[in-house]
Structure formats: C-alpha cells, structure tokens
C-alpha positions as a LaTeX table, in Angstrom:
\begin{tabular}{lrrr}
\hline
Residue & $x$ (\AA) & $y$ (\AA) & $z$ (\AA) \\
\hline
Met1 & $-61.93$ & $-104.31$ & 102.42 \\
His2 & $-64.03$ & $-101.19$ & 102.70 \\
Leu3 & $-63.17$ & $-98.45$ & 100.73 \\
Pro4 & $-64.48$ & $-94.57$ & 100.80 \\
Ala5 & $-67.32$ & $-93.57$ & 97.91 \\
Asn6 & $-64.84$ & $-90.86$ & 96.49 \\
Met7 & $-61.79$ & $-94.06$ & 96.21 \\
Pro8 & $-63.14$ & $-96.11$ & 93.33 \\
Asp9 & $-61.36$ & $-99.84$ & 93.82 \\
Thr10 & $-60.18$ & $-99.02$ & 89.90 \\
His11 & $-56.91$ & $-96.95$ & 91.14 \\
Pro12 & $-53.70$ & $-98.73$ & 91.97 \\
Leu13 & $-53.21$ & $-99.80$ & 95.47 \\
Ile14 & $-49.76$ & $-98.79$ & 96.45 \\
Val15 & $-47.75$ & $-100.86$ & 99.15 \\
Cys16 & $-45.05$ & $-99.56$ & 101.37 \\
Val17 & $-43.03$ & $-101.68$ & 102.62 \\
Gly18 & $-39.84$ & $-100.91$ & 105.48 \\
His19 & $-40.19$ & $-99.39$ & 109.04 \\
Cys20 & $-41.49$ & $-96.92$ & 111.16 \\
Ser21 & $-39.83$ & $-95.27$ & 113.77 \\
Ile22 & $-40.15$ & $-92.73$ & 116.64 \\
Asp23 & $-37.34$ & $-89.77$ & 116.68 \\
His24 & $-36.88$ & $-88.44$ & 119.96 \\
Val25 & $-36.01$ & $-84.57$ & 119.54 \\
Phe26 & $-34.87$ & $-82.81$ & 122.59 \\
Gln27 & $-34.60$ & $-79.04$ & 122.82 \\
Val28 & $-31.75$ & $-77.10$ & 124.55 \\
Glu29 & $-30.64$ & $-73.53$ & 124.83 \\
Arg30 & $-27.34$ & $-73.96$ & 122.93 \\
Phe31 & $-24.97$ & $-77.01$ & 121.87 \\
Pro32 & $-22.24$ & $-77.55$ & 124.45 \\
Glu33 & $-19.03$ & $-76.77$ & 123.25 \\
Arg34 & $-17.65$ & $-80.53$ & 124.71 \\
Ala35 & $-19.10$ & $-83.29$ & 125.97 \\
Thr36 & $-21.28$ & $-82.69$ & 129.09 \\
Lys37 & $-24.79$ & $-83.12$ & 130.78 \\
Thr38 & $-27.63$ & $-80.35$ & 129.05 \\
Pro39 & $-30.24$ & $-79.71$ & 130.44 \\
Ala40 & $-33.47$ & $-79.81$ & 127.65 \\
His41 & $-36.28$ & $-77.60$ & 127.86 \\
Arg42 & $-38.39$ & $-78.98$ & 125.71 \\
Tyr43 & $-39.46$ & $-82.82$ & 124.41 \\
Arg44 & $-40.76$ & $-84.04$ & 121.11 \\
Ser45 & $-41.46$ & $-87.64$ & 119.91 \\
Val46 & $-42.01$ & $-87.42$ & 116.00 \\
Gly47 & $-43.06$ & $-90.78$ & 114.08 \\
Gly48 & $-41.13$ & $-91.10$ & 110.39 \\
Gly49 & $-39.27$ & $-93.73$ & 108.41 \\
Met50 & $-39.14$ & $-93.64$ & 104.82 \\
Ala51 & $-41.74$ & $-95.78$ & 104.21 \\
Ala52 & $-44.11$ & $-95.34$ & 106.80 \\
Asn53 & $-43.81$ & $-91.21$ & 105.77 \\
Ala54 & $-43.93$ & $-92.58$ & 101.87 \\
Ala55 & $-47.21$ & $-94.57$ & 102.84 \\
Leu56 & $-48.27$ & $-91.43$ & 104.75 \\
Ala57 & $-47.58$ & $-89.08$ & 101.82 \\
Cys58 & $-49.47$ & $-90.94$ & 99.10 \\
Ala59 & $-52.54$ & $-91.33$ & 101.50 \\
Arg60 & $-52.97$ & $-87.66$ & 101.88 \\
Leu61 & $-53.23$ & $-87.09$ & 98.42 \\
Gly62 & $-55.76$ & $-89.64$ & 97.95 \\
Ala63 & $-54.20$ & $-92.75$ & 96.98 \\
Arg64 & $-55.04$ & $-96.37$ & 98.25 \\
Val65 & $-52.22$ & $-97.84$ & 100.01 \\
Arg66 & $-51.37$ & $-100.41$ & 102.71 \\
Phe67 & $-48.57$ & $-100.25$ & 104.83 \\
\hline
\end{tabular}
C-alpha cells in the first residue's frame, strides 16, 4: 500500500463498514395537497450512506481510511 508523504504509517487505520447509497432529490414548485403527479423543476443525485459519509469525513480530516 502506498501512502502520501504527509500520512505516515504510524497513524491508526479507520475502517468503515456499511453501505453507500444514492439519494434522488427532486425539487418541485410546491408540495401537492393530495396525491397527484407533480412536475419537478430540478433533479440531482447525492451520494451518501452512514458508513460512506463517515469514511469521507475521516479522510477529509486526514485519517487513513478504508471503506
């Protein structure tokens, strides 16, 4: 395993076990009062999942992480 120069092998390794997911976010003009088809004005997909978010946060803080 190759480590960046600023990350010595003496730091503990954090292993995050879990899943990653993708949220599908649709933006609508207003929430309908009753069940009906409503056109979305914007769409985006956002990655996440508890273990994936934790791994990303630890890595951004400089930790050695495996997911």
